[in-house]
MINU-466897 format. One line per field, with one value per residue: z negated, x, y negated of N, C-alpha, C in turn. Coordinates in nm, 2 decimals. Example, Ala and Ser with C-alpha at 12.3 -4.5 7.8 and 13.67 -1.06 7.14 Angstrom:
BEGIN
n.c3	-0.78 -0.71
n.c1	1.32 1.28
n.c2	0.57 0.22
ca.c3	-0.78 -0.71
ca.c1	1.23 1.37
ca.c2	0.45 0.11
c.c3	-0.78 -0.79
c.c1	1.32 1.29
c.c2	0.33 0.00
// end
This chain:
BEGIN
n.c3	2.01 1.91 1.76 1.62 1.54 1.33 1.33 1.22 0.96 0.86 0.96 1.20 1.30 1.61 1.79 2.11 2.23 2.09 2.17 2.44 2.42 2.30 2.49 2.70 2.59 2.56 2.83 2.96 2.82 2.85 3.13 3.17 3.02 3.17 3.41 3.33 3.27 3.53 3.66 3.52 3.60 3.88 3.95 3.88 4.06 4.31 4.33 4.27 4.12 3.88 3.62 3.60 3.35 3.24 3.43 3.41 3.14 3.16 3.34 3.19 2.96 3.10 3.20 2.96 2.87 3.08 3.08 2.82 2.84 3.03 2.90 2.69 2.84 2.92 2.69 2.49 2.26 1.97 1.66 1.70 1.98 2.00 1.83 1.97 2.20 2.09 1.98 2.21 2.34 2.15 2.17 2.44 2.42 2.25 2.37 2.58 2.43 2.28 2.49 2.58 2.36 2.39 2.58 2.84 3.12 3.15 3.39 3.47 3.57 3.51 3.23 3.19 3.29 3.10 2.86 2.92 2.98 2.75 2.56 2.65 2.61 2.33 2.24 2.36 2.22 1.96 1.98 2.05 1.82 1.63 1.72 1.71 1.43 1.33 1.45 1.32 1.06 1.09 1.16 0.92 0.74
n.c1	1.59 1.92 2.19 2.49 2.83 3.05 3.37 3.35 3.27 3.03 2.69 2.51 2.22 2.11 1.91 1.77 1.64 1.73 2.00 1.97 1.86 2.08 2.28 2.16 2.15 2.43 2.51 2.35 2.41 2.68 2.71 2.61 2.80 3.03 2.97 2.99 3.26 3.37 3.28 3.42 3.68 3.67 3.56 3.73 3.94 3.81 3.70 3.91 3.91 3.99 4.24 4.53 4.57 4.32 4.21 4.38 4.33 4.05 4.08 4.24 4.08 3.86 3.97 4.02 3.75 3.63 3.78 3.72 3.45 3.43 3.55 3.37 3.15 3.24 3.33 3.14 2.97 3.07 3.16 3.40 3.42 3.21 3.30 3.53 3.41 3.25 3.45 3.58 3.38 3.34 3.59 3.58 3.39 3.52 3.76 3.77 3.78 4.02 4.20 4.16 4.26 4.53 4.60 4.53 4.35 4.02 3.82 3.48 3.31 3.45 3.44 3.16 3.12 3.27 3.13 2.88 2.93 3.06 2.86 2.68 2.82 2.86 2.59 2.52 2.70 2.61 2.35 2.41 2.55 2.35 2.16 2.32 2.36 2.10 2.04 2.24 2.15 1.90 1.99 2.12 1.92
n.c2	6.39 6.38 6.55 6.45 6.53 6.39 6.40 6.65 6.62 6.50 6.52 6.33 6.18 6.07 5.85 5.87 5.66 5.44 5.45 5.39 5.13 4.99 5.02 4.88 4.63 4.58 4.58 4.38 4.14 4.15 4.13 3.87 3.72 3.79 3.67 3.40 3.39 3.44 3.22 3.02 3.08 3.05 2.80 2.57 2.62 2.61 2.36 2.17 1.94 1.69 1.68 1.89 2.01 2.05 2.22 2.45 2.51 2.59 2.80 2.99 3.04 3.14 3.38 3.52 3.54 3.69 3.93 4.02 4.05 4.25 4.46 4.48 4.57 4.81 4.96 4.90 4.68 4.49 4.34 4.21 4.15 3.97 3.77 3.68 3.58 3.38 3.21 3.14 2.99 2.78 2.66 2.58 2.37 2.19 2.14 1.94 1.70 1.74 1.74 1.48 1.34 1.38 1.20 1.28 1.26 1.37 1.50 1.41 1.61 1.84 1.82 1.85 2.11 2.25 2.20 2.31 2.58 2.65 2.61 2.81 3.04 3.04 3.06 3.31 3.48 3.44 3.55 3.81 3.89 3.87 4.06 4.29 4.30 4.33 4.58 4.73 4.72 4.85 5.11 5.19 5.23
ca.c3	1.90 1.93 1.64 1.65 1.43 1.32 1.29 1.15 0.82 0.84 1.08 1.21 1.40 1.69 1.87 2.25 2.26 2.03 2.25 2.56 2.39 2.27 2.62 2.78 2.52 2.60 2.97 3.00 2.77 2.91 3.26 3.16 2.98 3.28 3.51 3.28 3.29 3.67 3.69 3.47 3.68 4.02 3.97 3.89 4.18 4.42 4.34 4.26 4.06 3.75 3.60 3.60 3.22 3.23 3.52 3.35 3.02 3.20 3.40 3.08 2.89 3.19 3.21 2.83 2.87 3.18 3.03 2.70 2.88 3.10 2.79 2.62 2.92 2.93 2.56 2.40 2.18 1.83 1.60 1.75 2.11 1.97 1.77 2.08 2.29 2.01 1.97 2.34 2.36 2.07 2.23 2.56 2.38 2.18 2.45 2.65 2.33 2.25 2.61 2.58 2.26 2.45 2.69 2.96 3.16 3.19 3.49 3.41 3.62 3.42 3.10 3.19 3.31 2.98 2.77 2.95 2.97 2.61 2.49 2.69 2.54 2.18 2.23 2.39 2.11 1.84 2.01 2.04 1.68 1.56 1.77 1.65 1.29 1.31 1.49 1.22 0.94 1.12 1.15 0.79 0.66
ca.c1	1.68 2.05 2.27 2.63 2.91 3.16 3.50 3.32 3.25 2.89 2.60 2.44 2.12 2.09 1.78 1.80 1.58 1.83 2.12 1.94 1.85 2.21 2.35 2.10 2.20 2.57 2.52 2.29 2.49 2.81 2.70 2.60 2.93 3.12 2.94 3.04 3.40 3.41 3.25 3.53 3.80 3.66 3.52 3.84 4.02 3.73 3.67 4.03 3.88 4.04 4.38 4.57 4.56 4.18 4.20 4.45 4.25 3.94 4.13 4.28 3.96 3.78 4.03 3.99 3.61 3.61 3.84 3.65 3.31 3.45 3.58 3.24 3.06 3.29 3.34 3.03 2.99 3.10 3.17 3.52 3.39 3.12 3.38 3.61 3.32 3.21 3.56 3.61 3.28 3.37 3.71 3.54 3.32 3.61 3.88 3.78 3.82 4.16 4.28 4.16 4.35 4.66 4.60 4.51 4.22 3.94 3.72 3.35 3.26 3.52 3.38 3.03 3.14 3.32 3.03 2.77 2.97 3.09 2.74 2.62 2.90 2.82 2.45 2.52 2.77 2.52 2.24 2.46 2.58 2.22 2.11 2.41 2.34 1.97 2.05 2.31 2.06 1.80 2.05 2.16 1.80
ca.c2	6.36 6.45 6.55 6.43 6.57 6.30 6.47 6.77 6.60 6.47 6.52 6.21 6.19 5.95 5.84 5.84 5.53 5.35 5.45 5.32 4.99 4.94 5.02 4.77 4.51 4.56 4.56 4.25 4.03 4.16 4.07 3.72 3.67 3.81 3.56 3.28 3.40 3.43 3.08 2.94 3.11 3.01 2.66 2.47 2.64 2.58 2.21 2.10 1.81 1.67 1.71 2.03 2.06 2.10 2.34 2.56 2.55 2.67 2.93 3.08 3.08 3.22 3.51 3.58 3.58 3.79 4.06 4.06 4.09 4.37 4.56 4.50 4.65 4.95 5.02 4.86 4.56 4.50 4.21 4.14 4.09 3.85 3.66 3.63 3.50 3.26 3.12 3.08 2.89 2.66 2.60 2.50 2.25 2.10 2.12 1.81 1.60 1.76 1.70 1.33 1.29 1.39 1.11 1.35 1.22 1.49 1.46 1.43 1.74 1.94 1.81 1.91 2.26 2.31 2.19 2.40 2.72 2.68 2.63 2.94 3.15 3.04 3.11 3.45 3.55 3.44 3.64 3.94 3.92 3.89 4.19 4.39 4.30 4.39 4.72 4.80 4.73 4.95 5.24 5.22 5.27
c.c3	1.92 1.80 1.68 1.52 1.43 1.25 1.20 1.00 0.79 0.97 1.08 1.32 1.48 1.77 2.01 2.29 2.21 2.12 2.38 2.53 2.37 2.40 2.70 2.72 2.57 2.74 3.01 2.95 2.82 3.05 3.26 3.12 3.09 3.39 3.46 3.30 3.43 3.71 3.64 3.55 3.82 4.04 3.98 4.02 4.31 4.44 4.34 4.20 3.92 3.74 3.59 3.46 3.20 3.31 3.46 3.22 3.06 3.26 3.29 3.00 2.97 3.20 3.08 2.83 2.96 3.13 2.91 2.74 2.95 3.00 2.72 2.70 2.93 2.80 2.47 2.32 2.04 1.78 1.66 1.89 2.09 1.92 1.88 2.17 2.22 2.00 2.10 2.37 2.28 2.13 2.36 2.53 2.33 2.27 2.52 2.55 2.29 2.37 2.62 2.48 2.30 2.56 2.83 3.00 3.20 3.28 3.43 3.45 3.53 3.28 3.09 3.20 3.17 2.87 2.79 2.93 2.82 2.53 2.52 2.61 2.39 2.16 2.25 2.28 1.99 1.86 1.99 1.90 1.60 1.60 1.71 1.50 1.26 1.34 1.38 1.09 0.97 1.11 1.01 0.70 0.68
c.c1	1.81 2.13 2.42 2.71 3.03 3.28 3.47 3.28 3.10 2.81 2.53 2.34 2.10 1.97 1.82 1.75 1.67 1.95 2.09 1.93 1.99 2.29 2.29 2.15 2.34 2.58 2.47 2.37 2.63 2.81 2.69 2.73 3.04 3.10 2.99 3.20 3.45 3.39 3.37 3.66 3.79 3.63 3.63 3.92 3.94 3.72 3.80 4.01 3.94 4.18 4.41 4.56 4.42 4.15 4.26 4.38 4.13 3.97 4.16 4.17 3.87 3.83 4.00 3.84 3.58 3.66 3.76 3.51 3.33 3.47 3.45 3.15 3.11 3.29 3.22 3.07 3.03 3.13 3.30 3.49 3.30 3.20 3.47 3.53 3.28 3.33 3.59 3.50 3.30 3.49 3.67 3.47 3.42 3.73 3.89 3.83 3.97 4.25 4.28 4.25 4.50 4.69 4.60 4.36 4.14 3.83 3.58 3.29 3.32 3.46 3.24 3.03 3.18 3.21 2.92 2.81 3.01 2.96 2.67 2.69 2.87 2.69 2.45 2.59 2.68 2.40 2.29 2.49 2.45 2.16 2.19 2.38 2.20 1.97 2.13 2.23 1.96 1.86 2.09 2.04 1.77
c.c2	6.45 6.44 6.54 6.47 6.47 6.37 6.59 6.75 6.58 6.48 6.39 6.23 6.06 5.96 5.80 5.70 5.42 5.33 5.37 5.17 4.92 4.93 4.90 4.64 4.48 4.52 4.42 4.14 4.03 4.10 3.92 3.66 3.69 3.70 3.43 3.28 3.38 3.28 2.99 2.96 3.05 2.86 2.56 2.49 2.60 2.42 2.13 1.96 1.81 1.70 1.86 2.09 2.12 2.22 2.46 2.61 2.63 2.80 3.03 3.13 3.17 3.37 3.59 3.63 3.69 3.93 4.11 4.11 4.23 4.49 4.59 4.59 4.79 5.02 4.99 4.74 4.59 4.36 4.14 4.08 3.96 3.74 3.60 3.54 3.37 3.16 3.06 2.97 2.76 2.59 2.52 2.37 2.15 2.06 1.99 1.69 1.62 1.71 1.54 1.28 1.30 1.30 1.17 1.32 1.35 1.44 1.49 1.57 1.85 1.94 1.88 2.06 2.32 2.31 2.29 2.54 2.75 2.70 2.77 3.05 3.15 3.10 3.26 3.53 3.55 3.54 3.78 3.98 3.95 4.03 4.30 4.41 4.37 4.54 4.79 4.82 4.85 5.09 5.28 5.26 5.42
// end
């Protein structure tokens, strides 16, 4: 058991097992999110399939996801990183319909990549938020 002093005002006791679990949670989910981000960045460039609008969309979302996942792995998770990942996932699911509404043809492979990666990001962000919430409840008791 380790005692931390928060700005000299209150002492708080942290459990090393809790710290290890939280670090593993951040690292595992961060690595999965980083893999999705790298996939989104590399796949449109490697395949060159579909219109440029869809490729640029996936590239930009992939960069946001990769940087957020890297920050999450370096600094730890929180509600903001989960929210960014969830919003990116929802955008990936919705974006083929938005691009279709603009009379931009979206290739089927790009649409499937966006649906799958968007779904994975939404699920990962929900799992992370749930774990974060349960952990926060446990610490407040």
